[in-house]
Backbone as a ProteinNet text record, in pm:
[ID]
protein_1_A
[PRIMARY]
MELFEKLREIRRAEGLTQVQLCESTGINLSTWKSYELQRRKEVSSLELLKITMHPQFKKYTLWLMCDETALECGQVSPV
[TERTIARY]
71.2	11.2	123.5	64	144	99.8	183.9	198.4	72.8	28	-109.1	-217	-241.5	-331.8	-329.7	-218.7	-226.6	-287.7	-213	-281	-419.2	-496.7	-618.6	-687.4	-643.9	-679.4	-704.3	-594.8	-565.5	-689.2	-734.7	-809	-964.1	-983.4	-1101.7	-1126.5	-1034.7	-1030.9	-1105.5	-1035.9	-1072.5	-1208.2	-1242.5	-1397.4	-1381.2	-1268.7	-1269.5	-1283.6	-1313.3	-1328.2	-1169	-1133.6	-1003.9	-990.8	-1092.1	-1082.5	-1033.5	-1117.1	-1116.9	-958.6	-903.2	-782.4	-676.3	-717.8	-582	-599.6	-734.7	-707.7	-647.9	-652.5	-604.1	-483.4	-416.3	-267.6	-213.3	-265.1	-177.9	-112.8	-167.5	-114.7	-231.2	-171.7	-238.2	-339.8	-457.1	-583.9	-526.8	-498.7	-448.5	-299.8	-243.1	-123.7	-193.7	-268.7	-344.6	-410	-469.7	-574.9	-477	-345.2	-267.3	-187.6	-183.3	-115.6	-248.4	-377.2	-507	-493.6	-502.1	-520.5	-421.1	-294.5	-163.5	-106.2	-129.2	-98.6	69.5	104.7	243.7	265.9	397.7	444.2	502	572	635.4	569.8	571	508.3	643.1	633.9	738.8	735	874.3	885.1	854.1	827.3	739.1	578.1	520.4	390.8	368.9	470.8	461	481.6	564.1	569.2	463.9	391.2	229.6	137.5	163	69.2	119.2	256.7	286.5	328.8	332.6	339	210.6	109.3	-21.6	-101.8	-123.6	-181.8	-302.7	-375.1	-493.3	-428.7	-294.8	-247.9	-125	-101.1	52.6	38.9	-65	-85.6	-46.3	-43.1	-28.7	104.4	169.7	314.8	410.6	404.6	486.1	410.7	298.6	227	248.4	265.2	256.1	407.2	516.8	631.7	712.9	636.1	720.9	611.2	484.1	406.9	395.4	435.1	429.4	320.9	290.2	210.4	267.2	252.2	312.4	170	99	-37.4	26	101.6	158.7	204.1	235.1	279.3	179.6	68.6	-44.5	-23.8	62.7	61.9	-20.5	-134.9	-199.3	-217.2	-278.8	-329.1	-472	-501.6	-642.1	-725.7	-668	-757.5	-738.9
-116.2	-7.6	117.1	205.6	349.5	414.9	515.9	613.1	700.7	758.7	813.7	728.7	613.4	540.5	497.5	479.1	451.9	561.4	707.5	812.8	833	793.8	796	696.8	546.9	462.8	513.1	570.5	591.4	705.1	809.4	913.8	834.6	730.5	683.6	596.7	522.8	443	504	610.9	693.2	772	762.3	819	984.9	1033	1209.2	1221	1374.8	1420.1	1486.9	1524.3	1552.9	1722	1773.6	1912.4	1861.4	1774	1734.3	1670.7	1611.5	1542.5	1665.6	1756.8	1869.3	1971.5	1993.5	2062.3	2006.2	1866.9	1795	1785.5	1795.5	1753.7	1865.3	1971.7	2128.4	2099.1	1987.5	1965.3	2059.6	2113.7	2239.6	2120.1	2197.7	2121	2083.8	2186	2202.5	2075.9	2044.7	1972.8	1836.2	1807.4	1679.9	1626	1714.6	1675.2	1662.3	1717.3	1661.8	1526.8	1516.3	1365	1262.3	1322.2	1197.4	1170.7	1276.1	1291.1	1245.3	1258.8	1170.6	1271.9	1390.1	1522.2	1530.3	1505.9	1500.5	1360.1	1309.9	1184.5	1163.7	1286.3	1250.9	1332.1	1252.6	1323	1374.1	1512.8	1556.5	1477.6	1487.2	1422.2	1484.6	1637.9	1699.2	1668.6	1646	1597.9	1447	1368.4	1251	1253.8	1353.2	1344.4	1400.7	1462.2	1525.9	1420.6	1309.2	1194.4	1101.2	1066.8	970.1	988.5	1145.4	1153.7	1219.5	1228.4	1239.8	1122.5	1136.1	1029.4	962.7	1017	928.6	849.4	870.8	812.7	723.1	750.6	703.1	549.7	483.8	325.8	261.4	374.9	321.1	337.1	396.1	444.2	304.8	199.2	96.9	22.2	25.7	0.8	125.7	223.7	351.3	359.1	311.7	368.2	200.8	68.9	-23.8	-149.7	-111.9	-189.8	-340.1	-318.8	-422.8	-366	-473.8	-456.2	-516.3	-474.9	-578.2	-510.2	-602.8	-612.5	-566	-668.4	-666.1	-552.2	-434.1	-293.6	-222.3	-265	-168.1	-109.2	-155.4	-101.9	-185.7	-122	-195.1	-111.2	-185.7	-156.9	-111.8	21.4	65.2	-35.1	-123.4	-203	-356.9
0.8	0.2	-21.9	-83.3	-89.9	24.2	62	160.6	165.6	62.4	48.6	58.3	44.1	77.9	234.9	271.4	426.1	502.2	477.6	558.1	544.1	428.7	408	504	455.8	577.8	700.1	770.5	898.2	951.8	857.6	864.4	867.5	803.8	768.4	892.2	928.2	1066.7	1165	1193.7	1298.6	1296.1	1169.9	1137.4	1154.7	1082.4	1081.3	919.7	902.7	807	796.7	662.5	635	721.9	760.2	826.7	940.8	1006.4	1160	1187	1078.3	1120.2	1105.8	1010.9	1005.3	1131.5	1172.2	1288.6	1420.1	1411	1544.7	1554.8	1434.6	1399.2	1329.5	1302.3	1261.5	1122.8	1057.1	903.6	838.2	749.6	653	579.6	555.8	477	341	265.1	128.4	121.9	223.1	213	193	308.1	347.4	223.6	143.4	37.3	-91.5	-98.9	-212.7	-139.9	-27.3	-1	-44.2	-9.7	-32.4	-177.7	-274.4	-409.7	-480	-415.9	-453.6	-579	-539.4	-604.1	-573.4	-473.4	-381.8	-400.3	-428.7	-395.9	-293.3	-236.2	-88.8	27.4	115.4	224.5	349.2	390.6	430.8	595	619.7	752.9	866.9	848	957.8	976.7	849.3	848.3	899	887.4	925.7	1064	1128	1261.4	1332.8	1290	1347.9	1342.4	1249	1273.8	1378.3	1375.8	1439.9	1576.5	1621.5	1768.6	1830.7	1731.8	1808.8	1886.1	1992.7	2076.1	2021.6	1928.4	1841.8	1725.7	1691.3	1570.3	1606.9	1737.8	1765.4	1745.5	1780.8	1749.7	1582.8	1504.7	1352.9	1311.4	1397.8	1378.1	1290.7	1386	1298.4	1148.4	1158.1	1015.6	908.9	970.5	863.2	810.4	900.1	847.3	811.4	834.9	849.7	768.3	758	688.2	787.1	926.3	1004.9	1159.7	1225.5	1346.9	1456.3	1576.4	1702.3	1812.2	1811.8	1896.8	2045.6	2049.2	2201	2288.9	2141.1	2188.5	2155.8	2119.3	2080.5	1927.1	1874.2	1715.9	1614.7	1560.9	1488.5	1366.9	1269.2	1126.9	1098.6	1046.7	1032.3	960.3	880.2	786.2	846.2
[MASK]
+++++++++++++++++++++++++++++++++++++++++++++++++++++++++++++++++++++++++++++++

């Protein structure tokens, strides 16, 4: 799964709109849309940190970065 697809899956799994996710993480809405619509192929490390360090999304870090889960550590996949 491509990174833009993973970002979309995380947002959907949490039941958030793009606006809600951006408001909670501080990611610019137009930036987020460009990721989900695959207008930007690369995701900035700053934006990845905003997702992986956010308490609501921290559980997806291992899956987002390495495509792995570790249930014993609370690291899950949204799909």
